[in-house]
Backbone as ProteinMPNN parsed JSONL, in Angstrom:
{"seq_chain_A": "MIVLILLLLLVLLLLGVGFTMHVLWIAAAVLLIFWILGFSRHHRNGGGRRYAWNRR", "coords_chain_A": {"N_chain_A": [[-2.472, 10.714, -3.354], [-5.18, 11.216, -3.755], [-5.128, 11.621, -6.466], [-4.5, 9.064, -7.345], [-6.835, 7.671, -6.63], [-8.715, 8.985, -8.247], [-7.683, 8.287, -10.744], [-8.05, 5.495, -10.688], [-10.848, 5.451, -10.622], [-11.364, 6.507, -13.149], [-10.298, 4.48, -14.763], [-12.072, 2.497, -14.021], [-14.448, 3.477, -15.152], [-13.794, 3.471, -17.885], [-12.802, 0.891, -18.611], [-14.131, -1.089, -17.21], [-15.468, -2.971, -14.393], [-14.213, -5.396, -13.662], [-11.511, -5.327, -14.578], [-10.568, -3.149, -13.102], [-10.808, -4.087, -10.473], [-8.921, -6.1, -10.577], [-6.567, -4.603, -10.895], [-6.622, -3.25, -8.44], [-6.243, -5.397, -6.65], [-3.625, -6.148, -7.327], [-2.244, -3.792, -6.62], [-2.767, -3.799, -3.861], [-1.393, -6.114, -3.102], [1.266, -5.382, -3.685], [1.604, -3.217, -1.902], [1.305, -4.613, 0.505], [3.591, -6.226, 0.464], [5.607, -4.236, 0.616], [4.956, -3.234, 3.165], [5.434, -5.453, 4.83], [8.194, -5.818, 4.385], [9.203, -3.37, 5.392], [8.36, -3.582, 8.05], [9.815, -5.829, 8.934], [12.42, -4.898, 8.593], [12.472, -2.809, 10.402], [12.298, -4.14, 12.874], [14.624, -5.618, 12.761], [16.579, -3.699, 13.02], [16.579, -3.093, 15.672], [14.259, -1.93, 16.661], [12.58, -1.608, 19.243], [10.493, -0.246, 20.45], [7.01, 0.377, 19.977], [5.874, 2.579, 18.64], [7.78, 4.197, 16.759], [8.038, 6.736, 15.648], [7.475, 8.536, 17.622], [9.642, 9.002, 19.185], [11.976, 10.915, 21.094]], "CA_chain_A": [[-3.448, 9.691, -3.024], [-6.436, 11.559, -4.424], [-4.907, 11.4, -7.899], [-4.593, 7.622, -7.569], [-8.253, 7.296, -6.557], [-9.362, 9.479, -9.466], [-7.208, 7.464, -11.855], [-8.74, 4.206, -10.623], [-12.235, 5.667, -11.033], [-11.353, 6.66, -14.597], [-10.115, 3.133, -15.315], [-13.344, 1.806, -13.789], [-15.426, 3.932, -16.142], [-13.395, 3.162, -19.26], [-12.495, -0.511, -18.904], [-15.031, -2.003, -16.534], [-15.227, -3.277, -12.987], [-13.313, -6.537, -13.505], [-10.122, -4.89, -14.741], [-10.232, -2.274, -11.976], [-10.606, -4.92, -9.282], [-7.646, -6.782, -10.774], [-5.526, -3.607, -10.596], [-6.645, -3.007, -6.99], [-5.617, -6.549, -5.99], [-2.18, -6.055, -7.547], [-1.75, -2.69, -5.79], [-2.811, -4.238, -2.467], [-0.308, -7.077, -2.891], [2.532, -4.637, -3.661], [1.653, -2.49, -0.63], [1.528, -5.592, 1.57], [5.01, -6.609, 0.424], [6.384, -3.126, 1.17], [4.679, -3.146, 4.597], [6.139, -6.556, 5.495], [9.626, -5.52, 4.339], [9.467, -2.283, 6.336], [8.162, -4.09, 9.403], [10.936, -6.704, 9.288], [13.628, -4.076, 8.683], [12.363, -2.039, 11.642], [12.622, -5.02, 13.998], [16.014, -6.041, 12.648], [17.432, -2.594, 13.45], [16.426, -2.866, 17.105], [13.103, -1.083, 16.958], [11.825, -2.262, 20.297], [9.264, 0.485, 20.75], [5.978, 0.17, 18.973], [5.682, 3.799, 17.871], [9.134, 4.737, 16.613], [8.027, 8.135, 15.245], [7.276, 9.383, 18.799], [10.883, 9.106, 19.951], [12.55, 12.26, 21.214]], "C_chain_A": [[-4.769, 9.96, -3.74], [-6.311, 11.326, -5.927], [-5.027, 9.918, -8.229], [-6.046, 7.155, -7.555], [-8.991, 7.757, -7.812], [-8.944, 8.673, -10.69], [-7.9, 6.102, -11.866], [-10.214, 4.336, -11.002], [-12.337, 5.844, -12.548], [-11.188, 5.31, -15.291], [-11.4, 2.331, -15.159], [-14.371, 2.192, -14.847], [-15.075, 3.468, -17.552], [-13.302, 1.664, -19.546], [-13.382, -1.523, -18.184], [-14.558, -2.376, -15.145], [-14.198, -4.388, -12.814], [-11.849, -6.148, -13.597], [-9.683, -4.028, -13.564], [-9.998, -3.084, -10.713], [-9.292, -5.684, -9.382], [-6.481, -5.843, -10.431], [-5.468, -3.335, -9.099], [-6.01, -4.163, -6.224], [-4.105, -6.514, -6.146], [-1.581, -4.952, -6.679], [-1.742, -3.085, -4.319], [-1.69, -5.227, -2.169], [1.046, -6.379, -2.818], [2.674, -3.868, -2.352], [1.889, -3.43, 0.543], [2.987, -6.022, 1.617], [5.877, -5.503, 1.006], [6.188, -3.01, 2.678], [5.433, -4.232, 5.357], [7.639, -6.302, 5.5], [9.994, -4.411, 5.317], [9.345, -2.738, 7.773], [9.339, -4.959, 9.829], [12.229, -5.908, 9.421], [13.631, -3.274, 9.981], [12.755, -2.901, 12.839], [14.069, -5.496, 13.95], [16.961, -4.955, 13.152], [17.247, -2.255, 14.922], [15.281, -1.946, 17.455], [12.223, -1.749, 17.992], [10.528, -1.567, 20.63], [8.27, 0.326, 19.617], [5.817, 1.391, 18.068], [7.013, 4.533, 17.766], [9.117, 6.226, 16.272], [7.806, 9.073, 16.429], [8.537, 9.529, 19.631], [11.383, 10.537, 19.97], [13.966, 12.169, 21.671]], "O_chain_A": [[-5.398, 9.042, -4.266], [-7.259, 10.892, -6.58], [-5.585, 9.55, -9.263], [-6.441, 6.332, -8.381], [-9.794, 7.013, -8.374], [-9.762, 8.408, -11.571], [-8.292, 5.61, -12.924], [-10.773, 3.438, -11.631], [-13.298, 5.377, -13.161], [-11.856, 5.031, -16.286], [-11.777, 1.575, -16.054], [-15.079, 1.334, -15.375], [-15.962, 3.11, -18.327], [-13.689, 1.221, -20.627], [-13.372, -2.705, -18.531], [-13.411, -2.134, -14.769], [-13.383, -4.322, -11.895], [-11.035, -6.587, -12.785], [-8.558, -4.158, -13.081], [-9.072, -2.789, -9.957], [-8.621, -5.893, -8.371], [-5.529, -6.243, -9.761], [-4.379, -3.202, -8.541], [-5.305, -3.931, -5.242], [-3.378, -6.818, -5.2], [-0.53, -5.146, -6.068], [-0.804, -2.744, -3.598], [-1.099, -5.181, -1.09], [1.884, -6.736, -1.99], [3.749, -3.866, -1.752], [2.602, -3.077, 1.481], [3.557, -6.166, 2.698], [6.78, -5.775, 1.797], [7.14, -2.72, 3.402], [6.009, -3.964, 6.411], [8.299, -6.543, 6.512], [11.011, -4.514, 6.004], [10.135, -2.331, 8.626], [9.815, -4.845, 10.959], [13.053, -6.217, 10.281], [14.683, -3.084, 10.59], [13.472, -2.436, 13.725], [14.673, -5.75, 14.992], [18.039, -5.266, 13.659], [17.725, -1.213, 15.372], [15.342, -1.246, 18.466], [11.227, -2.386, 17.649], [9.564, -2.209, 21.047], [8.642, 0.161, 18.455], [5.642, 1.247, 16.858], [7.327, 5.39, 18.593], [10.085, 6.925, 16.572], [7.932, 10.287, 16.274], [8.491, 10.137, 20.701], [11.237, 11.277, 18.997], [14.629, 13.193, 21.834]]}, "name": "protein", "num_of_chains": 1, "seq": "MIVLILLLLLVLLLLGVGFTMHVLWIAAAVLLIFWILGFSRHHRNGGGRRYAWNRR"}
């Protein structure tokens, strides 16, 4: 995660703010798609509890 932040800061310095914001929007859209897919898959598999990682 820290490497990604440093890489984005390097892109910001080299190419300008507009390009970096464009890359951030694309990354946010990809993460949103993965989050929605994971959320729907969790509910399809019978994940009735909200915090599935606390199951024992």
